[in-house]
N, C-alpha and C positions, 0 to 999 in steps of 0.2 A: 317354369313359366312358359305358357304357350307362345309360339311365334305369331307375328301379325297375320300370316297366312292361315294359321289354324283357327283364327277367330273370324274368318270370313263368314258373313251372315250370322254373327254370334247370337242374334235373337232367334234365329231359326237355322240350325246347322244342317238340316236336311236339304241339300241343294235342289233336289227334284221338287220338293214342296215350295221352296222359295221361288224358283223359276216359274212353276205352274201358277202360283198365286199372283205373281207379277203379270203374267200373260193374261190370266183371267180378268184382272183389273183393267189392263190397257186395251184388251181386245174384246170387250163386252159386246154381245152376249155370249161369245164363244167360251167354252170350257176347255182346259188343256191337260193333257197327260204328257209327262216328259220321259223320254227313253234315250238311252245312250247307245247309238249304233256302233260306236267304236269299241264299246265293252260288251256288246251283244246282250244288253238287258236293261234293267231299270236304272235310272239315273242315280238312285240312292247308292248304288255301287260305285258311282263316279265321285262321290264326296271326297274320299281319301285322295283320289288323283288330283282333283282341283286344289285341294289344300296343299299338295306338294308342288305342283307345277303350274297351275292356272292355265293349262293348255288342254282344252276339251271341246268336243263336238257333241251337241245334243239335238234331238229332234223333238219338236213340240207338236203333238198330235191334237188336232182340233175336233171338238164335238159341239153339237147344238146343246142348248140347255136341257133338251129332252134326252140327250145321250147319243144321238145319231152322229156317226163319223162324217166329217167334212174334210176329206183329203185335200181338196183344192186350197184349203187354208192352213195346211201343215207348214211348219217353219223349220229351218235348220239354223241352229245357233252355234256359232263358234266363239269360244272365249280363249283369249291368248294374251300373253305378255309381249310387249315390244319395249325393251329396256325396262324401265321401272313402271311404265304405263300399262294399264289394263285396257285391251281393245276387244270389241265384239263385232261380229258380222251376223246379220240376219238375212236369210234368203228363203223364198217360198220353195218348198220341195217339189211341187208339181206345176210350177208356172215359170218355165225357163225364159219366157219373153219378158218377165218382170225384172227390173233392176234389183240389185242387192244393196243392203245398207251396211256401211262400215261406220262404227261409232267409236271414236277415240275421244279427243277433247271436244269434237264437234261432229255432226252427222255428215256423211258423204254418200250419196247414191251413185252407184256405178252399174254400167252394163255388164252383166255376168260373162258375156262372151268376149268383149273387147277390153274391159277394164276402164273404159272411158267414163268420165263423169256424166251423169244424167240428172234429170229433174226428179223430184219426189213424185211417185205415182199417186193417183187419186186416193188409194187406200193405204198410203204409206205413213200417215201421221201416227196411227196407233203403234206401228213398228218403231218409229222414232221415240215415242214415249216409253215403250217397253225397253229399248236399248238404254236410254238414259236411266231408267229406274234400276235395271239390272246392274249397270255399271256403278251406280251409287250404292246399291245394296252389297255388291261384292267387294268394292273397294271404297268405303266411305271416306277414307283419308285423301282421296284424289279430288282435284278440282275444287 
């Protein structure tokens, strides 16, 4: 019998497709590709790693609906455990001045340089929606 971790995203076991689809939905009209910088390639290779440890860093590369790259909208997604809880952080890859989002049981925006709490940026609502959706998809038994 598979462990609970091996059924993560049981409706769609391809992590890269799951994350990209959630990002596409929450950040319309942008389209997303997911790569795993820590593994040096496609996030599909990361599926086994997340099933084992649930500690992973992914990059979400943004494109317009026409397929043009929009690097300013690329995101870094970190997925990790803290005790039994699954937590996520989302940060813009090329916008250091923007706060990052920590999503555990609730969202917290933080200044990336100081770690101090900050307010949600004007374009932060789609990231909060994405974080909530991913957390629910990856660990539907929480919250």
